[in-house]
MITI-336490 format. One line per field, with one value per atom (N, C-alpha, C): residue number from 0; residue in three letters; chain; atom name; x, y, z. Coordinates in steps of 0.2 Angstrom, whole numbers, plus 2048, in hexadecimal, padded with zeros to 3 digits. Example, Ala and Ser with C-alpha at 12.3 -4.5 7.8 and 13.67 -1.06 7.14 Angstrom:
REM residues 2
pos	[0/0/0/1/1/1]
code	[ALA/ALA/ALA/SER/SER/SER]
unit	[A/A/A/A/A/A]
site	[N/CA/C/N/CA/C]
xx	[842/83E/842/840/844/840]
yy	[7E4/7EA/7F0/7F5/7FB/800]
zz	[827/827/827/823/824/827]
//
This chain:
REM residues 149
pos	[0/0/0/1/1/1/2/2/2/3/3/3/4/4/4/5/5/5/6/6/6/7/7/7/8/8/8/9/9/9/10/10/10/11/11/11/12/12/12/13/13/13/14/14/14/15/15/15/16/16/16/17/17/17/18/18/18/19/19/19/20/20/20/21/21/21/22/22/22/23/23/23/24/24/24/25/25/25/26/26/26/27/27/27/28/28/28/29/29/29/30/30/30/31/31/31/32/32/32/33/33/33/34/34/34/35/35/35/36/36/36/37/37/37/38/38/38/39/39/39/40/40/40/41/41/41/42/42/42/43/43/43/44/44/44/45/45/45/46/46/46/47/47/47/48/48/48/49/49/49/50/50/50/51/51/51/52/52/52/53/53/53/54/54/54/55/55/55/56/56/56/57/57/57/58/58/58/59/59/59/60/60/60/61/61/61/62/62/62/63/63/63/64/64/64/65/65/65/66/66/66/67/67/67/68/68/68/69/69/69/70/70/70/71/71/71/72/72/72/73/73/73/74/74/74/75/75/75/76/76/76/77/77/77/78/78/78/79/79/79/80/80/80/81/81/81/82/82/82/83/83/83/84/84/84/85/85/85/86/86/86/87/87/87/88/88/88/89/89/89/90/90/90/91/91/91/92/92/92/93/93/93/94/94/94/95/95/95/96/96/96/97/97/97/98/98/98/99/99/99/100/100/100/101/101/101/102/102/102/103/103/103/104/104/104/105/105/105/106/106/106/107/107/107/108/108/108/109/109/109/110/110/110/111/111/111/112/112/112/113/113/113/114/114/114/115/115/115/116/116/116/117/117/117/118/118/118/119/119/119/120/120/120/121/121/121/122/122/122/123/123/123/124/124/124/125/125/125/126/126/126/127/127/127/128/128/128/129/129/129/130/130/130/131/131/131/132/132/132/133/133/133/134/134/134/135/135/135/136/136/136/137/137/137/138/138/138/139/139/139/140/140/140/141/141/141/142/142/142/143/143/143/144/144/144/145/145/145/146/146/146/147/147/147/148/148/148]
code	[MET/MET/MET/THR/THR/THR/THR/THR/THR/ALA/ALA/ALA/GLY/GLY/GLY/MET/MET/MET/ASP/ASP/ASP/GLN/GLN/GLN/LEU/LEU/LEU/ARG/ARG/ARG/GLN/GLN/GLN/MET/MET/MET/ALA/ALA/ALA/SER/SER/SER/GLN/GLN/GLN/GLY/GLY/GLY/GLN/GLN/GLN/PRO/PRO/PRO/ALA/ALA/ALA/ALA/ALA/ALA/MET/MET/MET/PHE/PHE/PHE/ASN/ASN/ASN/LEU/LEU/LEU/GLY/GLY/GLY/ASN/ASN/ASN/PHE/PHE/PHE/THR/THR/THR/LEU/LEU/LEU/TYR/TYR/TYR/GLY/GLY/GLY/ALA/ALA/ALA/MET/MET/MET/GLY/GLY/GLY/ILE/ILE/ILE/ASP/ASP/ASP/LYS/LYS/LYS/ASP/ASP/ASP/GLU/GLU/GLU/VAL/VAL/VAL/SER/SER/SER/GLY/GLY/GLY/VAL/VAL/VAL/GLN/GLN/GLN/LEU/LEU/LEU/LEU/LEU/LEU/GLU/GLU/GLU/ASN/ASN/ASN/ALA/ALA/ALA/MET/MET/MET/GLU/GLU/GLU/LYS/LYS/LYS/SER/SER/SER/ALA/ALA/ALA/SER/SER/SER/ASP/ASP/ASP/SER/SER/SER/TYR/TYR/TYR/ILE/ILE/ILE/LYS/LYS/LYS/GLY/GLY/GLY/LEU/LEU/LEU/ALA/ALA/ALA/ALA/ALA/ALA/ARG/ARG/ARG/TYR/TYR/TYR/LEU/LEU/LEU/GLY/GLY/GLY/MET/MET/MET/HIS/HIS/HIS/PHE/PHE/PHE/PHE/PHE/PHE/LYS/LYS/LYS/ASN/ASN/ASN/ASP/ASP/ASP/ASN/ASN/ASN/ASP/ASP/ASP/VAL/VAL/VAL/PRO/PRO/PRO/LYS/LYS/LYS/SER/SER/SER/PHE/PHE/PHE/LEU/LEU/LEU/TYR/TYR/TYR/PHE/PHE/PHE/LYS/LYS/LYS/LYS/LYS/LYS/ALA/ALA/ALA/VAL/VAL/VAL/LYS/LYS/LYS/PHE/PHE/PHE/GLY/GLY/GLY/ASP/ASP/ASP/ASN/ASN/ASN/ALA/ALA/ALA/SER/SER/SER/TYR/TYR/TYR/ASN/ASN/ASN/GLY/GLY/GLY/VAL/VAL/VAL/GLY/GLY/GLY/ARG/ARG/ARG/CYS/CYS/CYS/GLN/GLN/GLN/MET/MET/MET/ARG/ARG/ARG/LEU/LEU/LEU/GLY/GLY/GLY/GLN/GLN/GLN/THR/THR/THR/GLU/GLU/GLU/GLU/GLU/GLU/GLY/GLY/GLY/ILE/ILE/ILE/PHE/PHE/PHE/SER/SER/SER/ILE/ILE/ILE/ARG/ARG/ARG/LYS/LYS/LYS/SER/SER/SER/LEU/LEU/LEU/HIS/HIS/HIS/CYS/CYS/CYS/GLY/GLY/GLY/ILE/ILE/ILE/GLN/GLN/GLN/ASP/ASP/ASP/LYS/LYS/LYS/GLN/GLN/GLN/VAL/VAL/VAL/LEU/LEU/LEU/GLU/GLU/GLU/ASP/ASP/ASP/ILE/ILE/ILE/MET/MET/MET/MET/MET/MET/PHE/PHE/PHE/TYR/TYR/TYR/ARG/ARG/ARG/GLN/GLN/GLN/GLY/GLY/GLY/LEU/LEU/LEU/ILE/ILE/ILE/THR/THR/THR/LYS/LYS/LYS/ASP/ASP/ASP/GLU/GLU/GLU/TYR/TYR/TYR/LEU/LEU/LEU]
unit	[A/A/A/A/A/A/A/A/A/A/A/A/A/A/A/A/A/A/A/A/A/A/A/A/A/A/A/A/A/A/A/A/A/A/A/A/A/A/A/A/A/A/A/A/A/A/A/A/A/A/A/A/A/A/A/A/A/A/A/A/A/A/A/A/A/A/A/A/A/A/A/A/A/A/A/A/A/A/A/A/A/A/A/A/A/A/A/A/A/A/A/A/A/A/A/A/A/A/A/A/A/A/A/A/A/A/A/A/A/A/A/A/A/A/A/A/A/A/A/A/A/A/A/A/A/A/A/A/A/A/A/A/A/A/A/A/A/A/A/A/A/A/A/A/A/A/A/A/A/A/A/A/A/A/A/A/A/A/A/A/A/A/A/A/A/A/A/A/A/A/A/A/A/A/A/A/A/A/A/A/A/A/A/A/A/A/A/A/A/A/A/A/A/A/A/A/A/A/A/A/A/A/A/A/A/A/A/A/A/A/A/A/A/A/A/A/A/A/A/A/A/A/A/A/A/A/A/A/A/A/A/A/A/A/A/A/A/A/A/A/A/A/A/A/A/A/A/A/A/A/A/A/A/A/A/A/A/A/A/A/A/A/A/A/A/A/A/A/A/A/A/A/A/A/A/A/A/A/A/A/A/A/A/A/A/A/A/A/A/A/A/A/A/A/A/A/A/A/A/A/A/A/A/A/A/A/A/A/A/A/A/A/A/A/A/A/A/A/A/A/A/A/A/A/A/A/A/A/A/A/A/A/A/A/A/A/A/A/A/A/A/A/A/A/A/A/A/A/A/A/A/A/A/A/A/A/A/A/A/A/A/A/A/A/A/A/A/A/A/A/A/A/A/A/A/A/A/A/A/A/A/A/A/A/A/A/A/A/A/A/A/A/A/A/A/A/A/A/A/A/A/A/A/A/A/A/A/A/A/A/A/A/A/A/A/A/A/A/A/A/A/A/A/A/A/A/A/A/A/A/A/A/A/A/A/A/A/A/A/A/A/A/A/A/A/A/A]
site	[N/CA/C/N/CA/C/N/CA/C/N/CA/C/N/CA/C/N/CA/C/N/CA/C/N/CA/C/N/CA/C/N/CA/C/N/CA/C/N/CA/C/N/CA/C/N/CA/C/N/CA/C/N/CA/C/N/CA/C/N/CA/C/N/CA/C/N/CA/C/N/CA/C/N/CA/C/N/CA/C/N/CA/C/N/CA/C/N/CA/C/N/CA/C/N/CA/C/N/CA/C/N/CA/C/N/CA/C/N/CA/C/N/CA/C/N/CA/C/N/CA/C/N/CA/C/N/CA/C/N/CA/C/N/CA/C/N/CA/C/N/CA/C/N/CA/C/N/CA/C/N/CA/C/N/CA/C/N/CA/C/N/CA/C/N/CA/C/N/CA/C/N/CA/C/N/CA/C/N/CA/C/N/CA/C/N/CA/C/N/CA/C/N/CA/C/N/CA/C/N/CA/C/N/CA/C/N/CA/C/N/CA/C/N/CA/C/N/CA/C/N/CA/C/N/CA/C/N/CA/C/N/CA/C/N/CA/C/N/CA/C/N/CA/C/N/CA/C/N/CA/C/N/CA/C/N/CA/C/N/CA/C/N/CA/C/N/CA/C/N/CA/C/N/CA/C/N/CA/C/N/CA/C/N/CA/C/N/CA/C/N/CA/C/N/CA/C/N/CA/C/N/CA/C/N/CA/C/N/CA/C/N/CA/C/N/CA/C/N/CA/C/N/CA/C/N/CA/C/N/CA/C/N/CA/C/N/CA/C/N/CA/C/N/CA/C/N/CA/C/N/CA/C/N/CA/C/N/CA/C/N/CA/C/N/CA/C/N/CA/C/N/CA/C/N/CA/C/N/CA/C/N/CA/C/N/CA/C/N/CA/C/N/CA/C/N/CA/C/N/CA/C/N/CA/C/N/CA/C/N/CA/C/N/CA/C/N/CA/C/N/CA/C/N/CA/C/N/CA/C/N/CA/C/N/CA/C/N/CA/C/N/CA/C/N/CA/C/N/CA/C/N/CA/C/N/CA/C/N/CA/C/N/CA/C/N/CA/C/N/CA/C/N/CA/C/N/CA/C/N/CA/C/N/CA/C/N/CA/C/N/CA/C/N/CA/C/N/CA/C/N/CA/C/N/CA/C/N/CA/C/N/CA/C/N/CA/C/N/CA/C]
xx	[804/800/804/803/806/806/80A/80A/804/801/7FB/7F6/7F4/7EF/7EF/7F5/7F7/7F3/7F5/7F3/7EA/7E9/7E2/7DE/7E0/7DE/7DE/7E2/7E4/7DF/7DD/7D8/7D1/7D0/7C9/7C8/7CD/7CD/7CB/7CF/7CD/7C6/7C4/7BC/7B7/7B9/7B6/7B3/7B6/7B4/7B5/7B1/7B4/7B8/7B8/7BB/7C3/7C3/7CA/7CD/7C7/7CC/7CD/7C9/7CA/7D2/7D3/7D9/7DF/7DE/7E4/7E6/7DF/7E0/7E4/7E3/7E7/7ED/7EF/7F7/7FA/7F6/7FA/7FB/7F7/7F8/7FD/7FF/803/80A/80A/80F/812/80B/80A/809/80C/80A/80E/815/819/818/812/80F/813/817/818/814/816/812/811/809/808/802/802/7FD/7F8/7F8/7F3/7F0/7F2/7EE/7EA/7EE/7EA/7E6/7E5/7E1/7D9/7DC/7D7/7D3/7D7/7D4/7CF/7D1/7CB/7C5/7C7/7C1/7BB/7C0/7BB/7B7/7BB/7B8/7B1/7B2/7AD/7A8/7A9/7A3/7A0/7A4/7A0/79D/79E/79A/793/790/789/788/782/781/781/780/781/787/78B/791/797/799/79E/7A5/7A5/7AB/7AB/7A4/7A3/7A6/7A3/7A6/7AE/7B1/7B6/7BC/7BA/7BE/7BE/7B8/7B7/7BB/7BD/7C0/7C6/7C9/7CF/7D3/7CF/7D0/7D0/7CB/7CB/7D2/7D3/7DB/7E1/7E0/7E6/7E8/7E1/7E3/7E4/7E1/7E2/7EA/7ED/7F3/7F9/7F8/7FE/7FC/7F7/7F8/7F6/7F3/7F2/7EE/7E7/7E2/7DD/7DB/7D6/7CF/7CF/7C7/7C5/7CB/7C9/7C8/7CC/7CC/7C4/7C2/7BC/7B6/7B7/7B1/7B1/7B7/7B7/7B4/7B7/7B4/7AD/7A9/7A2/79E/7A1/7A0/79F/7A4/7A5/79F/79D/799/792/791/78C/789/78F/78F/78F/78F/78E/793/79B/7A0/7A0/79E/79E/7A5/7AA/7B0/7B4/7AF/7B1/7AF/7AC/7A9/7AF/7B3/7BA/7BF/7BE/7C2/7BE/7B8/7B3/7B5/7B6/7B6/7BD/7C2/7CA/7CA/7C7/7C6/7C3/7BF/7BA/7BE/7C3/7C6/7CA/7CF/7D4/7D1/7C9/7C7/7C4/7C6/7C4/7BD/7B8/7B3/7B3/7B6/7B6/7B1/7AB/7A6/7A2/7A2/7A1/7A6/7AC/7B1/7B1/7AF/7AD/7A7/7A3/79C/79E/7A1/7A2/7A6/7AB/7B0/7AC/7A8/7A5/7A1/79D/799/79B/7A3/7A6/7A4/7A7/7A8/7A1/79B/795/791/796/794/797/79C/79F/7A6/7A8/7AE/7B4/7B7/7BC/7C4/7C5/7CC/7CF/7D5/7DA/7DA/7DB/7DB/7D5/7CE/7C8/7C8/7CA/7CB/7D1/7D5/7DA/7D7/7D3/7D1/7CB/7C8/7C1/7C5/7C9/7CE/7CF/7D5/7D7/7D1/7CB/7C6/7C4/7C4/7C2/7C7/7CD/7D3/7D3/7D2/7D1/7CB/7C6/7C0/7BB/7BC/7B7/7B1/7B3/7AD/7AC/7A6/7A5/7A5/7A6/7A7/7A1/79B/796/796/79A/79A/7A1/7A4/7AB/7A9/7A4/7A2/79D]
yy	[7FA/800/807/80B/811/814/81A/81E/822/824/829/823/81D/819/818/817/816/81B/821/828/829/827/825/821/81B/816/818/81B/81E/823/829/82E/82B/826/821/81F/81B/818/81E/824/828/82C/82B/82E/828/823/81E/818/817/812/80C/808/800/7FD/7FD/7F8/7FB/802/805/803/803/803/7FB/7F7/7F0/7EF/7F1/7F0/7F3/7F9/7FC/7FA/7F6/7F3/7EC/7E8/7E2/7E4/7E8/7EA/7ED/7EF/7F3/7EC/7E8/7E1/7DE/7DC/7D7/7DA/7E3/7E6/7E5/7E5/7E5/7EB/7EC/7F1/7F7/7F5/7FC/800/7FC/7FF/7FB/7FF/7FC/7F7/7F1/7ED/7EF/7F1/7F3/7EF/7EA/7E6/7E9/7ED/7F0/7F6/7F9/7FE/7F9/7F4/7EF/7EC/7EA/7E8/7EC/7F3/7F8/7FA/7FB/7FC/7F5/7F0/7EA/7EB/7EB/7ED/7F3/7F8/7FE/7FD/7F9/7F7/7F1/7ED/7E9/7ED/7F1/7F6/7FB/7FD/803/7FF/7F8/7F5/7F5/7F6/7F4/7EC/7ED/7E5/7DE/7DF/7DA/7DB/7DF/7E0/7DA/7D9/7D5/7D5/7DC/7DE/7DD/7DD/7DC/7D5/7CF/7C8/7C8/7CA/7CA/7CC/7D2/7D6/7D2/7CE/7C9/7C3/7C1/7BB/7BC/7C2/7C3/7C4/7C8/7C9/7C2/7BF/7B8/7B2/7B3/7AF/7B3/7BA/7BC/7BB/7BB/7B8/7B1/7AD/7A6/7A6/7A7/7A5/7AA/7B0/7B4/7B5/7B6/7B7/7B0/7AB/7A5/7A7/7AB/7AD/7AA/7A3/79F/7A2/7A4/7A7/7AD/7B1/7B6/7B6/7B1/7AE/7AB/7A9/7A5/7AB/7AF/7B5/7B8/7BA/7BC/7B8/7B2/7AE/7AC/7AC/7AB/7B1/7B8/7BE/7BD/7BA/7BB/7B6/7B0/7AC/7AF/7B4/7B7/7BB/7BF/7C3/7C1/7BA/7B6/7B4/7B4/7B0/7AA/7A5/79F/79A/79E/79D/79C/7A0/7A1/79B/796/791/78C/78C/787/78C/791/794/794/794/792/78B/786/77F/77F/782/782/785/789/78C/787/783/780/779/777/770/773/778/77B/77B/77F/780/779/773/76C/76B/76E/76E/769/763/760/75E/75B/75B/761/766/76D/76F/76F/770/76D/765/762/763/764/768/76D/773/779/779/774/775/76F/76A/768/76C/771/777/77B/77C/781/77C/777/773/773/771/773/778/77C/784/786/781/782/784/784/787/781/780/77B/77C/77F/782/77C/77C/776/775/77A/777/774/776/774/76C/76A/765/75F/763/75D/75D/760/760/75A/75B/755/74F/74F/749/745/74B/748/746/749/746/73F/73D/737/732/735/730/72D/732/731/72D/72D/729/72E/734/738/73A/739/738/733/731/72B/72D/728/729/72D/72C/730/737/738/73E/744/73E/741/743/740/743/748]
zz	[800/800/801/7FC/7FC/802/803/80A/80A/802/803/804/802/804/80B/80F/815/81A/817/81A/819/813/813/818/817/81D/825/825/82D/82E/829/82A/82A/826/826/82D/82F/836/83C/83A/841/83F/839/838/83A/83D/841/83A/835/830/832/834/836/832/82B/826/827/827/827/82E/834/83A/83A/839/837/834/82F/82A/82D/82E/834/83A/83E/843/844/83E/83B/839/833/834/83A/83E/844/848/849/84E/84C/845/844/83F/840/83D/835/831/82C/827/820/81D/81F/821/824/82A/82E/834/839/83D/843/848/84A/84E/854/856/85D/85F/861/865/867/86B/870/86C/867/863/85D/85B/855/859/85F/863/864/866/868/860/85B/855/851/852/851/856/85C/861/85E/85D/85A/854/84F/849/84B/84E/851/854/858/85C/857/852/84E/847/845/841/841/83C/83E/840/843/846/841/83A/835/832/835/82F/82F/828/829/82D/82E/831/837/83A/843/844/83F/840/840/83A/839/83E/841/847/84C/84F/853/852/84E/84B/84C/849/849/84F/856/85B/85E/85E/860/85E/859/857/859/85A/85D/864/868/86F/870/86B/86B/86A/864/861/865/868/868/871/874/87B/87F/87C/87F/883/883/887/884/884/883/884/88C/88C/889/888/884/87D/87B/874/872/876/877/877/87B/87B/872/871/86B/865/865/860/861/867/868/865/867/862/85C/85A/851/84F/852/84F/84F/855/857/850/84F/849/842/842/83B/839/83A/83A/83A/836/836/837/834/835/83C/83F/847/84C/848/84C/84F/848/84B/851/850/856/85C/85E/862/864/860/861/865/862/864/86B/86C/873/878/875/87A/87C/877/879/87D/87D/881/888/889/890/892/88F/892/88F/88C/889/883/882/87C/878/87C/878/874/876/874/86F/871/86C/865/865/860/85B/861/85B/858/85A/857/852/852/84C/847/849/843/841/845/842/83C/83F/839/832/832/82D/82A/82D/82A/828/829/828/821/81E/819/819/81E/820/820/819/81A/819/81F/820/824/822/823/829/82F/835/839/836/836/834/82E/82B/830/830/836/83D/83F/846/845/840/83F/840/839/839/840/845/84A/84F/84F/853/852/84A/848/84A/84A/84A/853/857/85D/860/85C/85D/861/85F/863/85F/859/854/850/84C/849/842/83D/836/833/837/834/836/83C/83E/83C/839/835/82F/82B/824/824]
//
């Protein structure tokens, strides 16, 4: 992205445009597109994008999912991650069922976790991680062949 493009993105984010806040938050969280990494600011921008988006907005669910992924992977804060993934699902982000399930598994809620991960597959999410998780459950005898398919 050009300097002028980044300046425009920052301006749009400062004006409260959720998509701009989401993109700037994502770049800031991970230190991408020439922006210095700042996890605190990145999280705040993503939270603002989630809060300012319309209730049926794609950005609302996406921001919640990215926050869930951040806290799951980087901070290993499973309870916080779980809350964000549940919000993302509530906002219509079906890809977050996998995150909900992975958190449930880590929190010792095995049956619920399997159900959530299977639900992501049934919603059409064919992410590599979802498929690997389903295969692992089958191999460990946690689900049957009928549930696997």
